[in-house]
C-alpha positions in Angstrom: 2.5 -8.4 67.6 5.9 -7.6 68.2 7.2 -10.3 65.6 4.5 -8.7 63.6 6.3 -5.1 63.3 9.8 -6.4 63.0 8.9 -8.3 60.1 7.2 -5.5 58.6 10.3 -3.5 59.5 12.3 -4.9 56.8 10.5 -3.9 53.9 10.9 0.0 54.4 14.6 -0.9 56.0 15.9 -2.4 52.2 13.8 0.2 50.5 15.4 2.9 52.3 18.8 1.4 51.2 17.0 1.3 47.6 17.5 4.7 48.5 20.3 5.4 49.9 22.5 4.0 47.1 22.5 5.1 44.1 23.6 1.8 42.3 20.7 0.1 42.8 18.3 2.7 40.9 17.6 2.2 37.5 17.3 6.1 36.8 21.1 6.2 37.5 22.0 3.5 35.4 19.9 5.1 33.0 21.9 8.6 33.4 24.9 7.1 33.6 24.6 5.1 30.4 23.3 8.1 28.3 26.3 10.2 29.4 28.7 7.0 28.7 27.1 6.6 25.0 27.0 10.7 24.5 30.8 10.3 24.8 31.7 7.3 22.8 29.7 9.0 19.9 31.7 12.0 20.6 34.9 10.0 19.4 33.3 8.9 16.4 31.5 12.2 15.4 34.5 14.2 16.1 36.5 12.0 13.9 34.1 12.6 11.1 34.5 16.2 11.8 38.1 16.3 11.4 38.6 13.8 8.9 39.8 16.4 6.1 41.9 17.8 8.5 43.4 14.7 9.2 44.1 14.1 5.2 45.7 17.1 5.3 48.3 17.4 8.0 49.2 13.0 6.8 48.6 13.6 3.0 45.5 10.8 2.8 43.0 10.5 -0.6 39.9 10.4 0.4 39.4 6.5 -0.1 42.2 6.4 2.8 40.6 8.5 5.2 37.4 6.8 4.0 38.3 3.3 5.2 39.8 4.8 8.2 36.5 6.5 9.4 34.2 2.7 8.6 37.8 1.0 10.7 35.4 0.3 13.6 32.9 -1.3 12.0 35.2 -4.1 11.3 35.6 -4.8 14.9 32.3 -4.2 15.4 30.6 -6.7 12.9 33.4 -9.8 13.9 31.6 -9.6 17.1 27.9 -7.9 17.5 26.8 -12.0 16.5 28.4 -13.1 19.8 26.7 -9.9 21.8 23.4 -12.2 21.1 24.2 -15.3 22.2 25.8 -13.9 25.7 22.9 -11.7 26.5 22.4 -11.9 30.3 25.2 -15.1 31.1 27.8 -12.3 31.7 27.9 -9.2 34.6 26.4 -6.9 32.4 27.4 -3.3 33.8 31.3 -4.7 34.2 31.4 -5.9 30.4 29.6 -2.1 29.5 32.8 -0.7 31.9 35.2 -2.9 30.5 34.0 -1.5 26.6 34.1 1.9 27.9 38.0 1.8 29.1 38.6 0.3 25.8 36.6 3.0 23.9 38.6 5.8 26.0 42.7 4.0 25.3 41.1 4.0 21.3 40.4 7.6 21.5 44.2 8.4 23.3 45.9 6.5 20.9 44.2 8.3 18.1 45.7 11.5 19.0 49.3 9.5 19.7 50.4 10.2 15.7 50.5 14.0 17.0 53.1 13.2 19.7 55.4 10.6 17.6 55.3 13.1 14.4 57.3 16.6 14.0 55.8 19.3 13.9 53.5 20.3 10.5 55.5 21.8 7.9 54.2 23.9 5.2 55.7 26.3 2.2 56.1 29.9 3.5 57.2 33.2 1.9 59.4 34.1 5.2 62.2 32.0 6.7 61.3 31.2 10.0 62.7 28.7 12.6 61.2 25.9 10.3 63.8 26.9 7.2 65.6 30.0 5.8 64.4 29.4 2.6 61.7 31.1 1.3 59.1 30.3 -1.8 59.7 33.8 -3.6 61.1 33.8 -7.0 64.8 34.2 -6.8 66.4 34.1 -10.6 69.6 35.5 -9.3 70.5 32.1 -7.4 69.4 29.8 -10.1 69.1 25.9 -8.5 69.3 27.2 -4.9 65.2 27.4 -4.5 64.5 25.0 -1.7 61.2 24.7 0.4 60.1 22.4 3.2 58.1 20.9 1.1 60.8 19.7 -1.5 62.1 18.4 0.9 64.4 14.8 0.2 62.0 11.9 1.0 64.1 10.0 4.0 63.1 6.5 4.8 62.4 8.1 8.3 59.9 10.2 6.7 58.2 7.1 4.6 58.2 4.8 7.5 56.7 7.8 10.0 53.8 8.0 7.5 53.2 4.1 8.0 53.6 4.1 11.3 50.9 7.2 11.7 48.3 5.2 9.5 48.9 1.7 11.4 48.2 3.6 14.8 44.8 5.0 13.9 43.5 1.9 12.2 44.5 0.0 15.8 42.7 2.6 17.4 39.6 2.6 15.0 39.5 -1.2 15.3 39.8 -1.0 19.3 36.8 1.8 19.2 34.5 -0.9 17.1 35.6 -3.7 19.6 35.2 -1.4 22.7 31.3 -0.1 21.7 30.3 -4.1 21.2 28.8 -4.2 24.5 27.6 -0.7 25.2 24.4 -0.3 23.9 23.2 -3.8 23.4 23.9 -4.8 27.2 22.8 -1.4 28.4 19.5 -1.6 26.6 18.9 -5.2 28.2 19.9 -4.5 31.2 17.2 -0.9 31.3 14.8 -3.7 29.5 15.2 -6.3 32.4 15.0 -3.7 35.6 13.0 -0.8 34.4 9.1 -1.0 34.9 7.1 -1.6 32.4 5.5 2.0 32.4 8.9 3.6 32.3 11.1 1.2 29.9 9.9 2.9 26.6 10.8 6.3 28.5 14.6 5.4 29.1 14.9 3.6 25.7 13.7 6.9 24.1 16.2 8.8 26.2 19.3 6.7 25.0 18.4 6.9 21.5 17.7 10.7 21.2 21.1 10.6 23.1 22.6 8.4 19.7 21.6 11.3 17.5 22.6 14.1 19.5 26.5 12.5 20.4 27.5 13.3 17.1 26.0 16.2 16.7 28.3 17.2 20.0 31.4 16.0 18.5 31.0 18.2 15.0 30.5 21.4 17.2 33.5 19.8 19.8 35.3 19.6 16.2 34.3 23.5 15.2 35.8 24.3 18.2 39.6 22.5 18.2 39.9 23.1 14.6 40.1 26.8 15.3 43.5 26.5 17.5 46.8 25.8 15.4 47.9 21.8 15.3 50.8 22.5 16.7 49.9 24.3 19.7 51.7 22.9 21.8 55.3 23.2 20.0 55.3 25.8 18.9 54.7 30.1 19.7 51.9 31.9 18.0 54.5 34.1 16.7 56.1 31.0 14.8 52.8 30.4 12.9 52.0 32.3 9.4 48.8 30.9 8.7 45.2 31.7 9.6 42.5 29.2 9.7 41.3 31.1 6.2 44.5 29.8 4.8 44.2 26.8 2.7 47.3 25.1 4.6 46.0 25.4 7.4 45.8 22.7 9.9 43.6 22.9 13.3 44.2 21.0 16.6 42.7 17.7 15.2 44.0 15.8 18.4 42.9 17.9 21.0 39.5 16.9 20.2 40.2 13.0 21.0 42.1 14.4 24.2 38.7 15.7 25.9 36.6 12.8 24.6 38.5 9.7 25.8 38.9 11.6 29.1 34.9 11.9 29.2 34.9 8.0 28.1 36.9 7.1 30.9 35.3 9.1 33.3 32.2 7.7 32.4 33.0 4.3 32.0 34.0 4.4 36.5 30.0 3.9 37.6 30.0 0.5 35.9 32.1 -1.4 37.8 29.3 -0.4 41.2 26.8 -1.5 39.7 25.2 -5.1 41.0 24.7 -8.0 38.5 20.9 -7.8 38.8 19.1 -5.1 40.3 15.4 -4.7 42.4 13.0 -4.5 39.8 11.8 -1.0 39.2 8.2 -0.2 40.4 6.4 1.7 38.3 4.8 4.8 39.8 1.2 5.6 39.1 -1.8 3.6 38.7 -2.1 1.0 35.6 -5.3 -0.5 34.0 -5.3 -4.2 35.1 -5.8 -5.2 31.7 -2.7 -3.6 30.2 -1.0 -4.9 33.3 -2.2 -8.5 33.0 -1.3 -8.1 29.3 2.5 -6.7 29.9 3.5 -9.3 32.0 2.0 -12.3 29.8 4.3 -10.3 26.7 7.2 -10.5 29.5 6.7 -14.4 30.5 7.2 -14.9 26.4 9.8 -13.1 26.1 11.3 -14.1 29.0 10.7 -17.9 28.4 12.4 -17.3 24.6 15.3 -15.7 26.2 16.1 -18.4 28.4 15.2 -21.0 25.5 18.2 -19.4 23.5 20.4 -19.1 26.8 19.7 -22.7 27.3 21.8 -23.1 23.7 25.4 -23.8 23.6 27.9 -21.9 21.7 27.5 -24.8 19.3 23.9 -24.5 18.6 23.9 -21.3 18.7 26.4 -20.9 15.9 24.4 -23.6 14.5 20.9 -22.2 14.8 22.1 -18.7 13.8 21.8 -19.1 10.1 18.5 -21.2 9.9 17.5 -17.6 11.3 19.2 -15.3 8.9 17.9 -17.6 6.3 14.2 -17.8 8.0 14.3 -13.8 8.0 15.6 -13.1 4.7 13.3 -15.4 3.0 10.7 -12.4 4.6 10.1 -9.8 1.6 9.2 -7.3 4.0 11.6 -7.8 6.6 14.5 -8.1 3.5 13.2 -4.7 1.4 13.2 -2.6 4.8 16.7 -3.7 5.8 17.2 -3.3 1.9 16.3 0.4 2.4 17.9 0.8 5.7 21.4 -0.2 4.1 20.6 2.8 1.2 19.8 5.5 3.8 22.4 4.3 5.6 25.1 4.1 2.9 23.8 8.1 2.4 24.2 8.6 5.7 27.9 7.3 6.5 29.0 9.1 3.1 27.8 12.1 4.4 28.6 12.4 7.9 32.4 11.3 6.7 32.9 14.1 4.0 30.2 16.6 4.2 32.6 18.9 6.2 35.1 18.6 3.5 32.4 18.9 0.5 31.4 22.5 2.4 34.7 23.6 2.9 35.6 22.9 -1.0 32.5 24.1 -2.6 31.8 27.1 -0.5 35.3 28.4 0.5 34.3 27.9 4.3 37.0 27.0 6.9 36.6 23.8 8.4 35.8 25.2 11.7 32.5 26.6 10.4 31.8 23.8 8.2 31.5 21.5 11.2 29.5 24.3 13.2 27.0 23.9 10.5 26.4 20.3 10.5 26.4 20.0 13.8 24.0 23.1 14.9 21.7 22.5 11.9 21.8 19.0 10.1 22.2 17.0 12.7 19.3 18.6 14.9 16.8 18.2 11.7 17.4 14.5 11.6 16.7 14.3 15.5 13.9 16.7 14.7 12.7 14.0 11.8 12.9 11.2 14.0 11.2 12.2 16.7 8.4 13.6 14.4 7.8 10.3 12.5 7.6 8.8 16.2 5.0 10.8 17.3 3.2 10.5 14.3 3.0 6.7 14.3 2.0 7.1 17.9 -0.7 9.7 17.2 -2.5 7.7 14.3 -1.4 4.1 16.1 -1.0 3.0 12.2 -0.9 -0.7 10.6 1.6 -2.2 8.6 0.5 -0.7 5.5 0.1 3.0 7.1 3.9 2.6 8.0 5.1 1.9 4.5 3.0 4.3 2.8 4.6 6.9 5.5 7.9 5.7 4.8 7.1 6.1 1.1 5.5 9.3 1.4 8.8 10.7 3.6 11.4 9.8 1.0 9.3 11.2 -1.7 9.3 14.9 -0.3 13.1 14.2 0.5 13.9 13.2 -3.3 12.2 16.8 -4.3 14.2 18.5 -1.7 17.5 16.6 -3.1 17.2 17.0 -6.4 18.1 21.1 -6.6 21.0 20.1 -4.2 22.5 18.8 -7.5 22.8 22.4 -9.3 23.2 24.5 -6.2 26.9 24.7 -6.1 30.0 26.8 -7.1 32.6 26.1 -10.5 36.3 25.5 -9.7 38.1 29.1 -9.4 40.7 29.7 -12.0 44.3 28.1 -11.0 47.0 29.2 -13.5 48.7 25.9 -15.0 45.7 24.1 -13.4 42.4 24.6 -14.2 42.9 28.0 -16.7 45.8 28.7 -19.0 47.1 32.3 -19.7 48.2 31.3 -23.3 45.5 32.8 -24.9 45.8 36.6 -22.9 49.5 36.9 -22.5 50.7 34.7 -25.3 54.2 33.0 -25.5 55.0 35.3 -22.6 52.9 32.7 -20.1 55.0 30.1 -20.9 58.4 32.4 -20.1 57.3 34.2 -17.0 58.3 32.2 -14.5 60.8 29.9 -16.5 63.8 31.7 -14.8 62.7 31.4 -11.0 63.2 27.4 -10.9 60.0 26.8 -9.2 59.9 23.3 -8.0 56.2 21.0 -9.0 56.0 20.7 -5.4 55.7 24.3 -4.1 51.6 25.1 -2.4 51.5 28.2 -1.3 48.4 29.8 -3.2 48.3 33.3 -3.5 45.3 35.1 -5.8 46.6 37.5 -7.8 45.4 41.3 -8.8 43.5 39.5 -11.7 41.1 37.3 -9.6 43.5 34.5 -11.1 45.1 32.0 -8.3 48.4 30.8 -8.1 50.0 27.7 -6.3 52.8 29.8 -5.2 54.3 33.3 -5.4 57.1 31.4 -6.9 54.9 30.4 -9.6 53.2 33.8 -10.1 56.8 35.2 -10.6 56.8 37.2 -7.2 59.9 38.9 -6.0 58.9 40.9 -3.4 56.8 40.2 0.4 55.5 42.6 2.3 55.3 41.9 5.8 53.3 43.5 8.8 55.9 44.4 11.4 53.9 44.0 14.4 52.4 40.3 13.6 55.0 39.0 11.0 52.2 37.7 8.9 52.4 38.4 4.7 50.6 41.4 3.8 50.9 40.9 0.1 53.4 40.3 -2.9 54.4 42.3 -5.6 56.7 42.7 -8.4 54.8 39.6 -9.7 55.6 39.0 -13.8 53.1 36.4 -14.6 50.3 38.7 -13.1 49.2 41.3 -15.6 46.6 44.1 -14.4 45.9 47.0 -17.4 49.7 46.3 -19.2 51.0 46.8 -15.4 53.1 43.7 -13.6 50.6 43.2 -10.7 50.3 41.8 -7.1 49.1 39.1 -5.2 47.2 38.6 -1.5 48.2 35.8 0.5 45.5 32.7 0.1 43.2 31.1 -2.2 40.5 33.4 -4.1 38.1 30.8 -3.2 34.8 30.1 -4.6 32.6 33.2 -5.7 28.7 31.8 -5.2 28.7 32.5 -1.6 24.5 33.4 -2.5 24.3 29.8 -3.2 25.2 28.7 0.7 21.6 29.6 2.7 19.7 27.7 0.1 21.8 24.6 -0.1 22.0 24.4 3.8 18.1 25.0 3.8 17.4 22.5 1.4 19.8 19.7 2.8 18.3 20.6 6.1 14.7 19.8 5.1 15.9 16.6 2.7 17.4 15.4 6.4 14.1 16.0 8.0 12.1 14.1 5.8 14.1 11.1 5.5 14.3 11.1 9.2 10.5 10.6 9.3 10.8 7.2 8.1 13.2 6.0 10.6 10.4 4.7 13.1 8.2 3.2 10.9 10.9 1.2 8.8 12.1 -0.3 12.5 8.3 -1.0 13.4 7.9 -3.0 9.8 10.9 -4.6 11.0 9.5 -5.7 14.2 5.9 -6.2 13.5 6.5 -8.5 10.2 9.0 -11.3 11.6 7.9 -14.0 14.1 8.0 -13.0 17.7 10.7 -15.8 19.1 12.7 -14.2 16.1 12.4 -10.4 16.9 16.0 -10.3 18.7 18.0 -12.4 16.6 16.1 -10.4 13.4 17.3 -7.0 15.3 20.8 -8.2 15.7 20.9 -9.8 12.1 19.6 -5.6 10.9 22.2 -4.3 12.9 24.9 -6.9 11.0 23.6 -6.5 7.3 24.2 -2.3 8.1 27.3 -2.5 9.0 28.3 -4.7 6.4 26.8 -3.3 3.7 26.1 0.2 4.1 28.8 1.5 6.9 31.9 -0.4 6.2 31.7 0.1 2.4 29.5 3.9 2.3 32.7 6.1 3.5 34.7 4.2 1.5 32.6 4.3 -1.6 32.2 8.3 -1.4 36.1 9.0 -0.7 36.5 7.0 -4.0 34.3 8.4 -6.2 35.8 11.9 -4.2 39.4 10.8 -5.5 38.2 10.6 -8.8 37.2 14.3 -9.4 40.9 15.5 -8.2 43.0 17.4 -10.6 46.1 18.5 -8.8 47.4 15.9 -6.0 50.0 16.8 -3.8 53.1 14.6 -4.1 55.3 12.6 -0.8 57.5 10.1 -1.3 56.9 9.9 -5.1 53.4 9.0 -4.2 49.6 10.2 -4.5 48.7 12.6 -1.1 46.1 14.6 -0.1 43.7 16.4 -3.3 45.1 20.2 -3.4 42.2 21.0 -6.2 39.1 19.2 -7.4 37.0 19.9 -10.0 34.1 21.4 -8.0 31.4 21.2 -10.4 32.4 17.0 -11.0 32.8 16.9 -6.8 29.3 18.0 -6.5 27.8 15.7 -9.3 29.4 12.4 -8.3 29.1 13.4 -4.7 25.6 14.5 -3.9 24.6 12.1 -6.8 25.4 9.1 -5.1 23.2 10.4 -1.9 20.2 11.1 -4.6 20.9 7.6 -5.7 20.4 5.6 -2.3 17.4 7.8 -1.8 15.8 6.6 -4.7 17.0 3.2 -3.9 15.4 3.6 -0.5 12.4 5.1 -2.0 11.7 2.0 -4.5 12.2 -0.3 -1.3 9.5 1.7 0.8 7.3 1.5 -2.5 7.9 -2.2 -3.5 6.9 -2.5 0.7 4.0 -0.8 0.4 2.6 -3.0 -3.0 3.8 -5.9 -0.7 1.6 -5.1 2.1 -1.3 -4.2 0.3 -1.3 -7.5 -1.9 -0.7 -9.6 1.8 -3.9 -7.5 3.4 -5.8 -8.2 0.1 -5.3 -11.9 0.2 -6.4 -11.4 4.0 -9.3 -9.9 3.5 -10.2 -12.8 0.3 -9.4 -15.5 2.4 -11.4 -14.2 5.5 -14.5 -13.8 3.0 -14.2 -17.4 1.7 -14.3 -18.5 4.8 -17.0 -16.5 5.9 -19.0 -17.4 2.8 -19.6 -21.3 4.0 -21.2 -20.2 7.2 -23.3 -17.5 5.9 -24.7 -20.7 3.8 -24.6 -22.8 7.1 -27.0 -19.9 8.9 -29.1 -18.7 6.1 -30.0 -22.6 5.6 -30.7 -23.1 9.4 -33.0 -19.8 9.1 -35.0 -21.5 6.1 -35.3 -24.6 8.5 -36.4 -22.6 11.5 -39.8 -21.8 10.2 -40.5 -25.1 8.3 -39.8 -27.2 11.7 -42.3 -24.7 13.8 -45.0 -25.0 10.8 
């Protein structure tokens, strides 16, 4: 009796130990992993939110910044295949922790260029600690006009620019490598030790975090870009820019420090989780049939994973191309992956350059553009994913119905996206760039600023009283600047020989004239959000099409192949393609060391047509792929029903013959 009591007390004691030790709880692991994924995606989301600011700060073209944004996929793609091999052979929590530390290091490294370069320099009308020169028209001192942007290109400056790019590309590669084990190992660990009842809930939480993460990144960007870039190097009184000035550069580096700290903090718990933990006991009663079914499925999956793990690395590498070819020959798998490639390429380009598009098209600040994306567009996509999943669950859809839902979602998305091509602003009138004054002022326009000796590289936009923009006060022939004594900021420019209002010499205010079609902004945001919601409804059905249409033993491989193809065909080339298209719409480049740097003015109509035209092109591609999937599945269904009928006919004839013979025998 005593021995029995002693034996029965052990399970209770171990259960108490489980309750006391959070590192033996799968729920705590899910919490930690959700926090880590949020922090990791904060880094990549924040980079996309600050990409236009980094362009302006270091003089990068959109193609270069697009390559930078997608470079993390290079390190990720090279290693993701081997994750399928290692699986549960390694201590997964520790590998996740090491990957998180690498991501944290990469984020810290991304902010390093700010600390190894000098303060941000820009042309100004008031002498300051940076320079005793001014960008006003000074005809009485010919040839002495100097400004910061026209400074000689020293070998040190050229080398510094190359160092900045090298550091950022290395950081992006490390970010990709560090992110490799985080999601696959986390998902497999949860699936192994969570109960069959709770596992889908936990995975659903993690997938929702993957959508929220970039949104939080854009909101962080919106906050940080309100601060001046050199907030740690200069006092507020010395800054002569506002965040509405086109030369404004926000504190892009500050968000990387915040995100890196969060990733480093979230990495710590993973070194305390065991290699294997006790299987979670499901709360609530499950039916015996569903429990038996789950056990059968799990045993099948385990036997298949054990088969994969029994392969040596050489056998695995030989086995991988065979599985790849087998799946690529499957029409539904190939077509759905191609549809997802189109959608992913669209999302990659939109996420990277949507902020820049809104800034240029509607004259928004970088901070406001990021807030719109983080608070409207990304939550809209999340709503679409949830709605798509809910519809799928509610109606228990077949494969053909899943494809029909994808077709409908993409068709409605195209209807919402098409009007966006026409909602935008024309390029503002910029003297000498997009607008010639010769027709209005005759020969005077050619001579109004010749005596000012203005360099071509000057850039300090002002808006004349004639509503024409000039690239600097000097180019407008302005000789006087009026300053606010309290804030030391520019109020206006007067005595401007190139600006004429009612026959009198005009004046100008600092900053760009901006675009004059703010009434299009709200319809644009609403339509783009609706298009995002409708496109996102196809997310879950398209995944179900892949998982249900392939052989069960190839499922884990097929998902790995799918993500690899998405990276190689969409996430890597997408931002570069969009960046190249945007660069082709530039009409005035900044020059640094006799090379093209950042673009100062775009042809807004061409920018909108190329940027949103690419988006529409990818949406049409996805729509056509889903239509083809529907046609293929309908044909397969028809062939299957015909085969069933053909098979059933001999049996019917046999039964009919038996029914005829029966009565005769009785007679």
